[in-house]
Every structure is written in structure tokens, then in C-alpha cells.
VEXTIDREN-305820 format. One record per residue: z, y, x of N, C-alpha, C, O, CB in turn; residue in one letter. Coordinates in steps of 0.001 Angstrom, whole numbers, plus 500000, padded with zeros to 6 digits. Each point is the difference from the previous one (the first is absolute). Glycine has a CB too. Example, Ala and Ser with C-alpha at 12.3 -4.5 7.8 and 13.67 -1.06 7.14 Angstrom:
% VEXTIDREN-305820
SITE,nzz,nyy,nxx,cazz,cayy,caxx,czz,cyy,cxx,ozz,oyy,oxx,cbzz,cbyy,cbxx,dokol
SITE,507800,494310,513190,500000,501190,499110,500000,501200,500900,500665,499981,501036,500581,498846,497072,A
SITE,498034,502223,501542,500060,501190,500820,500730,501090,499230,500169,501108,500509,497686,498264,500675,S
***
This chain:
% VEXTIDREN-305820
SITE,nzz,nyy,nxx,cazz,cayy,caxx,czz,cyy,cxx,ozz,oyy,oxx,cbzz,cbyy,cbxx,dokol
SITE,787773,165294,660188,499645,498883,499137,498512,500085,499715,499495,501051,499608,502825,498873,499355,M
SITE,496991,498986,501230,498564,499954,499788,499660,498940,498957,500431,498853,500115,499173,501923,502249,H
SITE,499643,499595,496643,499460,499019,499068,498529,500341,499797,499565,501101,500338,502696,498551,498495,I
SITE,496988,499429,500628,498571,500257,499869,499754,501195,499094,500826,500348,499156,498697,497221,501207,S
SITE,499342,503035,499829,499663,501236,499286,499959,499822,498485,500425,500894,499268,498281,499801,502726,K
SITE,500787,498162,497517,499858,499794,498558,501371,499930,499313,500205,500628,498961,497626,498154,501450,K
SITE,503105,500455,500168,501338,499899,499417,500713,501346,500074,500692,500400,499064,499421,497170,501581,E
SITE,499711,503124,500482,500618,501316,500187,499480,500990,498956,500769,500765,499418,499475,498776,503051,E
SITE,498445,500434,497304,499390,500885,499001,500524,499672,498599,500311,500904,499224,497623,499302,502214,E
SITE,502163,498504,498241,500498,499596,498678,501441,500466,499806,500340,500510,498932,498129,497489,501091,A
SITE,502379,501837,500986,501397,500452,499897,500066,501506,499734,500750,500449,499134,499961,497700,502426,E
SITE,498505,502621,499183,499991,501461,499838,499508,500403,498607,500613,500838,499340,498993,499410,503132,R
SITE,499291,499156,497087,499433,500350,498699,500911,499586,498844,500096,500717,499004,497628,499045,501989,L
SITE,502941,499096,499128,500931,499566,498951,501163,500970,499879,500439,500302,498890,498922,497311,501522,L
SITE,501140,502877,500707,501094,500977,499977,499535,501320,499386,500723,500607,499210,500284,498313,502829,A
SITE,497786,501525,498321,499450,501243,499462,499723,499902,498504,500211,500964,499265,498790,499502,502966,E
SITE,500532,498389,497322,499560,499815,498621,501133,500152,498998,499774,500462,498881,498461,498032,501963,F
SITE,502927,501140,499520,501101,500105,499050,501232,499304,500521,500864,499566,499238,497510,500549,498896,G
SITE,501691,499788,503162,501167,499383,500606,500133,498524,499709,501115,499485,499917,499968,502683,499919,G
SITE,497791,497131,500006,500061,498560,499755,500575,499310,501233,499549,500231,501122,498468,499887,497298,L
SITE,502976,499040,501360,500672,499294,501087,499103,498885,500514,499445,499230,499216,502814,501318,499806,E
SITE,497601,499368,502307,499175,498947,500570,500636,499443,501265,500906,500603,500576,497054,500477,498456,C
SITE,501550,497761,501389,500539,499325,501175,498890,499231,500692,499235,499278,499361,503035,500546,499563,F
SITE,497650,500342,502408,499060,499249,500823,500841,499188,500980,500631,500573,500888,497499,501192,498883,V
SITE,501890,496890,500080,500773,499191,500946,499380,500081,501400,498794,499827,500175,501896,498617,497951,P
SITE,500173,501824,502867,499520,500163,501372,500817,499145,500947,501146,499647,499719,498095,502683,499763,K
SITE,500150,497346,501639,500720,499306,501068,499834,500823,501273,499039,500750,500165,500599,496950,498759,R
SITE,501324,502132,501956,499994,500744,501259,499191,499228,501037,500244,498815,500227,502015,502208,499244,C
SITE,496791,499641,501149,499207,499433,501086,500185,500867,501242,500235,501205,499898,498071,497828,498465,D
SITE,501588,500354,502789,499993,500749,501252,498567,499980,500503,499411,498938,500200,503027,500474,500360,V
SITE,497011,501776,499640,498612,500126,500446,499976,500702,501356,500872,500812,500311,498293,499269,497288,R
SITE,499836,499594,503187,499831,500647,501299,498865,501006,499883,498876,499661,499629,501972,498286,501618,T
SITE,499479,503296,499078,498978,501053,499977,499121,499882,501234,500304,499242,500921,501225,502285,497773,R
SITE,497376,499231,501318,499060,499921,501120,500634,500449,501317,499525,499611,501067,498611,500789,497323,C
SITE,502930,500412,501562,500682,500426,501225,501044,498977,500460,500712,500223,500979,498912,502157,498342,N
SITE,500457,496479,499948,500942,498948,500378,501379,500131,499374,500835,499108,500153,497929,500740,501943,G
SITE,501486,501246,497206,501305,500224,499374,500102,499168,498720,499068,499962,499197,501046,502383,501773,K
SITE,501029,496991,498853,500228,499195,498796,500689,500856,498943,500926,500756,500293,499239,497125,501089,K
SITE,499357,501980,497375,500567,500750,498888,500202,499076,498802,499260,499034,499815,499629,503080,501006,V
SITE,502129,498198,498365,500223,499265,498759,499177,500660,498905,499998,501222,499852,502343,498082,500864,K
SITE,496961,499868,498525,499264,500492,498843,500328,499105,498814,500305,498820,500172,497827,502108,501288,V
SITE,501806,499628,497354,500255,499246,498776,498674,499813,499285,499327,500966,499642,503042,499946,500153,Y
SITE,497268,497834,500005,498702,499680,499414,500208,499250,498688,500962,499243,499865,497969,500667,502429,V
SITE,500176,500292,496740,500133,499292,498727,499923,498486,500181,499174,499490,500758,499823,502485,498090,P
SITE,501867,497330,500451,499998,498542,500019,498858,499473,499143,499331,499031,500359,503161,500938,500002,V
SITE,497298,500676,498519,498941,499627,499062,498981,501135,499977,500157,500945,499226,501436,497635,499355,L
SITE,497378,501350,502240,499028,501097,500020,499460,500293,498600,499653,499091,499246,499729,500283,503103,P
SITE,500557,501895,497332,499470,500512,498732,500929,499785,498811,499594,500257,498867,498160,499310,502035,S
SITE,503487,499968,499314,500954,499845,498904,500952,501186,499985,500603,500345,501016,499231,497141,499131,Y
SITE,500290,503125,498695,500999,501039,499766,500676,499637,498689,499358,499994,498950,499324,501827,502316,V
SITE,502602,497878,498786,500748,499674,498785,500409,501309,499344,500533,500893,500658,500312,496901,500311,F
SITE,498904,502315,497734,500277,501241,499275,500864,499697,498794,499721,499071,499243,498106,501930,501530,V
SITE,503241,499800,499047,500832,499878,498797,499451,501007,498993,500218,501207,500110,501878,498046,501208,R
SITE,497190,500213,497703,499375,500847,498992,499538,499122,498848,499902,498779,500119,499372,502908,501631,A
SITE,500447,498969,497142,499441,499257,498869,498513,499779,500246,499390,500653,500847,502332,500325,497560,S
SITE,497718,498102,500848,498572,499731,500100,499210,501289,499765,499055,500293,500731,501312,497327,498492,Y
SITE,500019,503145,499761,499267,501225,499675,500112,501046,501108,499029,500705,500276,501372,498831,497306,Q
SITE,500759,500576,503053,500150,500943,501117,499055,499644,501144,499408,500884,500619,502994,499485,498742,E
SITE,497458,498345,500916,499098,499560,501063,498550,500305,499628,499240,500495,500831,502389,497691,499813,I
SITE,497984,501523,498118,498630,500285,499545,499708,501493,500111,498931,500390,500470,501155,497638,497957,V
SITE,500855,502807,501143,499818,501458,500102,499873,500438,501459,499153,500829,500333,502153,499472,497539,N
SITE,499537,499142,502994,499949,500326,501425,498630,499644,500584,499413,500777,500753,503077,498838,499427,F
SITE,497013,499201,499463,498699,499564,500517,498886,500953,499559,499120,500336,500792,501683,497278,499177,K
SITE,499233,502816,498777,498961,500894,499475,500003,501333,500727,498943,500539,500327,501250,498354,497445,K
SITE,501010,501645,502484,500127,501350,500548,499936,500032,501527,499340,500871,500566,502023,499714,497447,V
SITE,499308,498483,502661,500192,500119,501448,499296,498961,500865,499425,500348,501032,502705,500629,498389,K
SITE,497905,497768,500183,499558,498962,500928,499373,498843,499235,500664,499004,499712,501140,501653,501913,M
SITE,496936,499476,498053,499340,499005,499153,499808,498651,500691,499845,498986,499320,499009,502889,499541,N
SITE,501152,498089,502464,499789,498722,500689,501282,499174,500123,499994,498943,500631,498152,502135,500627,D
SITE,502950,499392,498146,501238,499230,499968,499817,498849,499020,499552,500209,498872,501850,501837,501707,L
SITE,498941,496744,499842,499824,498827,499143,501323,499379,499618,501024,500248,500637,496787,499343,500433,G
SITE,502162,499608,497900,501169,499252,499555,499896,498569,500506,498897,499469,500133,501335,501994,497815,F
SITE,500890,497914,502333,500011,498567,500287,500054,499303,498651,500896,500254,499196,500271,500023,503085,V
SITE,497869,498844,497477,499922,499328,498700,499833,498500,500171,499587,499510,501051,499422,502554,497952,T
SITE,501323,497230,499938,499753,498567,499890,499276,499774,498689,500251,500696,499016,501805,498697,502368,W
SITE,497058,499647,498599,499295,499659,498777,500642,498746,499419,500110,498976,500675,497723,502066,500167,R
SITE,502582,499049,497914,500640,498892,499311,499174,499659,498766,499556,500894,499280,502740,499795,501570,S
SITE,497499,498027,498906,499231,499584,498825,500695,500466,498729,499344,500490,499081,499775,497511,502169,V
SITE,502189,501853,498687,500755,500351,498796,500137,501504,499804,499895,500497,498879,501338,497375,501371,A
SITE,499006,502862,500855,500309,501428,499879,498883,500929,500455,500100,501212,499806,502241,498164,500523,E
SITE,496605,500096,500265,498946,500853,500549,500457,500567,501339,500656,499307,500777,498526,501274,496897,G
SITE,500478,500661,502595,500379,500644,501255,501455,500451,499924,500404,500688,499062,497211,500062,501321,V
SITE,503161,498854,500616,501415,500410,500103,500173,500849,501251,499474,499661,501060,501311,498242,497729,R
SITE,499941,503186,501094,500276,500864,501144,501307,499586,500651,500945,499608,499315,497802,502287,499608,Y
SITE,501307,498191,502398,501219,499666,500724,501089,501000,499644,499817,501210,500133,498845,497772,501748,L
SITE,502462,500504,497671,501174,500825,499717,501168,499355,500729,500287,498820,499802,498826,501950,497911,V
SITE,501555,500000,503123,501159,499511,500737,501243,500580,499337,500087,501205,499764,498597,498605,502423,V
SITE,502273,499319,497517,501257,500449,499385,500699,500991,500929,499939,499861,501222,500297,497936,497542,E
SITE,500429,503205,500654,500668,501046,500778,501009,499445,500994,499998,500399,501164,499685,501121,496914,D
SITE,501189,497554,501479,501029,499496,500911,499384,499178,501127,500479,500053,501133,501159,499923,496974,D
SITE,497316,499272,501600,499309,499218,501021,499354,500933,501036,500075,499750,501203,499501,498399,497111,Q
SITE,499795,502919,501208,499350,500946,500905,501033,500738,500828,499791,500225,501192,498315,500034,497198,M
SITE,503008,500121,500998,501064,500699,500728,500546,499130,501130,500197,500488,501112,500395,500781,496799,E
SITE,499655,497449,501816,500466,499081,501042,498967,499874,501118,500352,500027,501179,500982,498714,497102,N
SITE,497400,501123,501351,498921,499891,500983,499947,501257,500871,499878,499900,501221,498815,498620,497203,F
SITE,501396,502645,500965,499941,501260,500736,501179,500137,500958,499818,500427,501140,498976,500617,496932,M
SITE,502402,498604,501489,501186,500115,500858,499888,499109,501230,500332,500422,501107,501042,500112,496878,R
SITE,498158,498226,501823,499846,499100,501144,498878,500504,500913,500130,499964,501224,500696,498082,497386,V
SITE,498087,502417,500801,498861,500484,500768,500367,501187,500887,499493,500119,501115,499014,499080,497064,S
SITE,502356,501664,501343,500387,501210,500753,501116,499747,501010,500299,500869,500818,499025,500471,497211,R
SITE,501291,497484,501923,501115,499687,500887,499483,499272,501242,500072,498774,500079,501508,501096,497945,D
SITE,497902,500882,502937,499381,499415,501184,501005,499234,500860,499602,499119,500762,498735,502733,499205,Y
SITE,502953,498463,499927,501021,499313,500788,500212,498553,499550,500502,499186,500775,500597,503018,499590,E
SITE,498528,497464,498401,500155,498622,499518,498792,499141,500381,499867,498863,499546,501536,501982,498546,S
SITE,497723,499712,502745,498796,499298,500465,499185,499424,498848,499804,498787,499926,501394,500673,502184,N
SITE,498325,501402,496988,499215,499474,498874,498698,499385,500468,499341,500510,500906,501673,501208,497616,P
SITE,498628,497182,500846,498745,499307,500297,499278,499812,498669,500584,499509,499034,500386,499289,503031,V
SITE,497768,501592,497891,499198,499859,498788,499267,498670,500024,499516,499558,501042,500216,502940,498795,Y
SITE,500194,496875,499007,499325,498711,499882,499185,499991,498719,500250,500781,499082,501584,498053,502216,M
SITE,497193,500277,498656,499221,499818,498772,500844,499192,499024,500776,499142,500420,497007,500954,500842,K
SITE,502077,500165,497445,500804,499267,499008,499855,498488,500086,500958,499277,499729,498812,502680,498805,P
SITE,499046,497546,501840,499820,498551,500071,500657,499376,501231,500027,498776,500133,497844,501518,498631,D
SITE,502658,500536,502134,500732,499495,501163,501476,499755,499684,500723,499419,500810,497677,501806,500667,E
SITE,502040,499214,497357,501407,499924,499615,500124,499226,498698,499306,500300,499028,501187,501888,502130,I
SITE,500390,496816,498816,500327,499303,498757,501379,500486,499573,501019,499384,500312,497569,498555,500294,D
SITE,501421,503169,498678,501253,500679,499660,500914,499138,499138,501205,500246,499947,497587,501917,500197,I
SITE,500661,496839,499186,500826,499108,499170,500997,499220,500853,501030,499554,499495,497082,500249,498862,K
SITE,501589,500028,502937,500907,499287,500897,501166,500878,500446,500964,499498,500578,497110,499118,500194,K
SITE,501853,502660,498971,501036,500929,500436,501163,500083,499031,499889,499624,498833,498362,501656,502327,G
SITE,502856,499215,499340,501198,500232,499196,500052,501479,499648,499897,500845,500889,501349,497229,500222,T
SITE,498913,502257,497605,500073,501405,499567,501283,500613,500536,501088,499457,499810,497570,500051,498094,R
SITE,501200,501641,502772,501145,500646,500623,499964,501509,499793,498977,500586,499649,501104,497582,502043,V
SITE,501088,502434,498543,500131,501445,500020,500686,500364,501306,500959,499343,500407,499153,500826,497041,K
SITE,499397,500880,503209,500553,500436,501275,501117,501015,499748,499844,500926,499203,497930,498669,501952,I
SITE,503360,500217,499541,501144,500919,499904,500313,500527,501386,500514,499270,500847,500425,499499,497148,H
SITE,498755,502489,502235,500280,500632,501281,498739,500238,500795,498954,499403,499742,503263,499519,500265,G
SITE,497902,501951,500953,498869,500322,500867,498942,500825,499299,500203,500478,498884,500237,497437,502343,G
SITE,498437,502247,499433,498939,500853,499472,499285,499404,498795,499307,500718,499279,500408,500160,503002,S
SITE,500440,497828,497489,499350,499349,498850,500977,499742,498854,499733,499170,499131,498655,499768,502450,L
SITE,502732,501763,498414,501023,499823,498961,499381,500108,498603,499332,500983,499676,502413,499959,501887,D
SITE,498490,498030,497620,499506,500002,498623,498652,499336,499802,499601,499769,498858,501661,502279,500858,G
SITE,498025,497637,501348,498683,499370,499877,500178,498565,499501,500875,499272,500468,498183,502185,501397,V
SITE,500103,498154,497184,500021,498650,499441,498698,499308,500383,498920,500583,499900,502573,500135,498159,V
SITE,498624,498036,502379,498822,499241,500380,500346,498538,500147,500982,499522,499431,498073,502476,501715,G
SITE,500144,497300,499613,500245,498581,500269,500425,499857,501455,499471,500683,500877,498832,498590,497365,A
SITE,502660,499835,502013,500461,499717,501354,499498,498608,500325,500365,499035,499328,501715,502466,500483,F
SITE,497084,498383,501218,499361,498720,500242,499511,499867,501431,499915,500982,500736,499428,498960,496883,M
SITE,500342,498847,502758,499400,499707,501290,498525,500369,499901,499308,499606,499060,502364,498516,501444,K
SITE,497861,502635,500472,498605,500423,500043,499379,499427,501263,500558,500133,501089,499931,502000,497607,V
SITE,498375,497242,501159,499314,499376,501134,499804,501019,501122,499537,501119,499774,499292,497275,498662,K
SITE,501535,501191,502776,499828,500871,501157,501251,500767,500391,499993,500718,501000,497664,499477,498343,G
SITE,503416,499666,499889,501246,500697,500301,501139,498997,500080,500020,499018,499257,499142,503065,499599,F
SITE,501786,498158,502044,501112,499065,500188,501001,500044,498853,500447,498961,499514,499264,501293,502935,R
SITE,500631,500933,497131,501016,500105,498957,499364,500328,498655,498842,500408,499917,502831,500329,501796,S
SITE,499125,499071,497234,499512,500335,498657,499847,501515,499900,500679,500752,500698,500447,497196,498291,R
SITE,497971,502489,500132,499693,501423,499861,499991,500395,498527,499828,499163,499114,498824,500774,503013,R
SITE,501536,501345,497638,499862,500562,498668,498509,500154,499728,499260,500482,500857,502988,500734,499282,L
SITE,497303,498374,498662,498588,500087,499633,499877,500770,498693,500706,499716,499032,498780,498097,502146,V
SITE,499612,503162,498802,499652,500734,498787,498515,499753,499781,499196,500180,500915,502625,501623,499420,I
SITE,497814,497789,498463,498614,499661,499695,499465,500920,498908,500611,500147,498941,499806,497458,501720,L
SITE,498434,503011,499609,499258,500711,498960,498933,499010,499554,499036,499747,500722,501400,502636,500246,L
SITE,499739,497066,497855,499161,498903,499517,498516,500254,500233,499446,501002,499547,502287,498514,498747,D
SITE,497639,499565,502415,498564,500045,500213,499518,501060,500965,498793,500123,500209,501028,499015,497551,G
SITE,501084,501643,502843,499565,501090,500869,500497,499818,501424,499202,499868,500928,500783,501643,497102,V
SITE,501327,498484,502145,500575,500004,501334,501436,499516,499942,500682,500159,498987,497808,501724,501693,Q
SITE,501963,497527,500414,501407,499632,500150,500504,500675,501260,499235,500238,500935,500460,497523,497870,A
SITE,501590,502546,501219,500614,500573,501188,501286,499238,500256,500734,499670,499068,498247,502627,500512,I
SITE,501288,497423,501691,501233,499323,500368,500767,500883,500968,499409,500794,500732,499539,496930,498923,T
SITE,502377,502133,500346,500835,500810,500889,501189,499191,500480,500481,499103,499307,498807,502986,499505,A
SITE,501178,498240,502383,501206,499386,500532,501203,500606,499304,500090,501220,499862,498803,498360,502369,E
SITE,502028,499581,497332,501275,500477,499460,501102,499085,500513,499795,498800,500186,499087,502153,497730,V
SITE,502277,499626,502306,501144,499202,500439,500506,499179,498822,500142,500534,498900,500487,501192,502852,A
SITE,499645,496991,498451,500457,499150,498899,501283,500499,499336,500238,499710,498827,498693,498392,502339,P
SITE,501897,502641,499564,501267,500457,499421,499832,501134,498988,500971,500350,499329,500121,498966,502784,D
SITE,497716,501272,497749,499780,501047,498996,499247,499467,498777,499648,500769,499105,500328,500932,502737,V
SITE,499778,496993,498118,499218,499381,498943,500909,499436,498912,500903,499216,500290,497297,500246,501371,V
SITE,501566,500934,497086,500692,499425,498846,499007,499142,499232,498944,500486,499595,502658,501487,500255,E
SITE,498720,496780,499950,499134,499112,499223,500187,500335,498521,501125,500067,499505,499014,498081,502261,I
SITE,498755,502059,497543,500047,500361,498584,499935,498744,499148,499269,499057,500303,499642,503160,500184,L
SITE,501864,497792,498450,499945,498884,499046,498826,500222,499053,499396,501072,500012,503120,498574,500135,S
SITE,497156,499365,499039,498906,500091,499036,500160,501199,499080,499015,500664,499675,500743,496864,500423,E
SITE,501469,502760,499476,500231,501099,499062,499800,501369,500654,499735,500981,499305,501872,497554,499467,K
SITE,498520,501542,502576,499818,501265,500719,498535,500322,500249,499649,501148,500275,502553,498486,500796,D
SITE,496941,499353,498833,498583,500182,500328,499286,500605,498876,498794,500231,500087,501266,497877,501408,V
***
């Protein structure tokens, strides 16, 4: 498995610092080496992004001690000032499960390429994505409907799922 040096270093340092849980979304690429041999490599989907499960203070402490060039994703809001990106645990867990399931042919998309409001909220029952909750919808460029998980403002991922494992969720289940 190959990922860029910066993400690899961040993963190692986060583990050393106090076992902070982190995730780097990767996709599988086939590359040809100079000898002509083809090899599979895993490359970051979002260069320089490392998702970390930690409190704000844990991240600040980590930056001071180990890796000061680590930055936060922020938005500037007139009402709230600077806001830091926070991804809900269940949303991140669903994203991670789909991202790691290479057999479901995950495809990464920009959030503005997906209108998730057009999708039907579903839960997957069975297979490697059992328990994942997302939207089931038609995605441009694909023949059949796909499961979509969106990390607001950051990234979307879509995956193939068999329609027979999809449970449509009612409003009260969402």
C-alpha cells in the first residue's frame, strides 16, 4: 500500500502521540513501473487530508508537539466567525466503510456534483456494507442507482449495491 509521505507521516505521528484515530481515504490505482510490471497502489483521494477523531484541544496539542504544519479545514461565517469542519461519527463511519469496500466499486465525487436531496434515505442489509446508511439515487454517468454518502462540503462517495439489500427509511428512521 502506497500513500504520499505527508499523510503517511501524519498517520504514524498521530498513533505515536496518543493513539489518535485517523483515516485517509484512498482509491486503488494500477501503475506501470519502469520495468513494465503493473502494480496496484493506494493513493489518497483528497491529497493532504487526514481525518482525525479527537477533540479540538487534542489536535492543538498534537500540532504543538509533533506536526505544526498540520492545518484545519475551516469556513468563515459572518455570524459565527471561523468554524472548524466537524464530521458526525456515524456519517464518517459510513464514509469509511464504503471507502474501504473496493468490491463495491466506490467512486469519489465533489459535493457539488451530487444533489443528495433527490436521493431516498436507505439502510443496507447484508453484504460488506451491512448497516451503512446513506442516500440511494441515480448518479450521472452510471446506469443503475447507487448508494451515496456525503461529507458535507468535503467529499461524496458512491458505491454499487444490489437493490435487494436496500431498506427505504421512513422520516422517523432518519
